[in-house]
N, C-alpha and C positions, 0 to 999 in steps of 0.2 A: 749389467743388463742381463735379463733372464732370456732363456731360449725362446720364450713366447713373444718377446719384444722384437719388432723389426729393427734391423741395423739402420735402415733409412727411415726416418720419422714420417716421410711422405707416403710410405708403403702401408697398406692395411695390416693391422695386427689381428691376432686371434681374439675371438669374443670371449667373454667370461665363461660362457657355457662350454667352451672348448671347440666350437665349430670353426672350421677354416674360413677365412674371408675369401670371397670370390671377386676377382678383378674382371670388370667388363671391359675387354680390350677395345670394343668399338667406340668407347667414349674417351680413350686416352689419346692425347695429342702426341704425334711422333716428334721426337727431338730432331732439331735440324742438325745436319752434318756440315762441318766446316771442311774446306779442302785441306788435305793433309798429304804432303808428298810421300810420307811413309806408308800410305795405304797400299794394300796389295791390289793389283789389277786383276780383275776376274775375267775369265773366259766364259762364254755362254755355259751356264750350269743348268741342267734340267731342274725345273721347279715342280714341286708337288702340285697336283691338280687343285684348282680352286673348288670350293664348295658350290653346290647348285645355287644359282643366282649370282655368281661372280664374286662371292666373298672369299676371304682368306680361309684356308684350312686351319684347324686348331694348331697344327704344327707350325704353320707360318705365323699365326698369331703369337705363339710362344716365342718364336725367333724374334719377332718384332719387339716383344716385351723385353726380352733379354738385351737386345740391341739398344733399346731406349734406356734401360737401366744402366748399361755400360756408358752410353753417351752422356748420361747425367754426371758421370765421373771422368769425362773427357777421354773415353776409351771407345773402341769400335771393333766388332768382330771382323770387319774388313781389313784390319791391321793384322798382318801375319803373326806377329809376336803375341798379340792379345788372343787371337784365335787358337794359337798353340797352347798358351797358358790355360785357356778355357777347356780345351780338350784334356790337358794334363790334370786339371782339377777334377773333371768328371771321372777320369780314371782313378784318381785317389778316392773319390766318394764311392765308387763301385767297390774298391778294396775295403773301405770302411764298412760298407753294408755286408760284405762277406764276413768280416770279423764280427759284426753284430749278430749275424746268424750263428756263427760258431759259439758265441757266448750266450746264445739263447735270448738275446734282446729282441730279435725279430725271427719269425719262423721262415722256413724255406719258401713258402708261398708268398709271404709278404716281401721277402727280399727279391724274389723273382719279379713281382709286380713293380717294385721300385726300380729294378734293373731295366725293365722294359721302358719305364718313363725316362730314365737317364739316357738310354740309347736313343730314345725319341728326340730329346733335346740336344744330343751330341751333334746332330746335323745342322744346328742353327747357323754356324758360320757359312755353310753352303747355301743357305736360304736368304742371306742378306746380300743384296747386290747394289 
């Protein structure tokens, strides 16, 4: 499998011209959640404000996409171990990007932009209720 191929065949791949596929979150069905006694109970968590018109913010849309993808594999960010593993993986990815900068694979500005994106999705477990 090449890096351009999605790990999940139901996910969009890159086009031949190299443009990134765009996912329209408004058309994706939310995966149903089955009761799981191992799920972590959440106390009221402050939610990011909704977009004008009552829609989900881009950050909430991404959290829902991540949760739907995990649900496809019978996992959930509401499970404490899954949420911890998710946070650890993002920490590893941030370290990988730092190494890529040191090796000249990405420049400092590119790494900084990617780091902001990773920090943005790191809050996903707190957005899923």
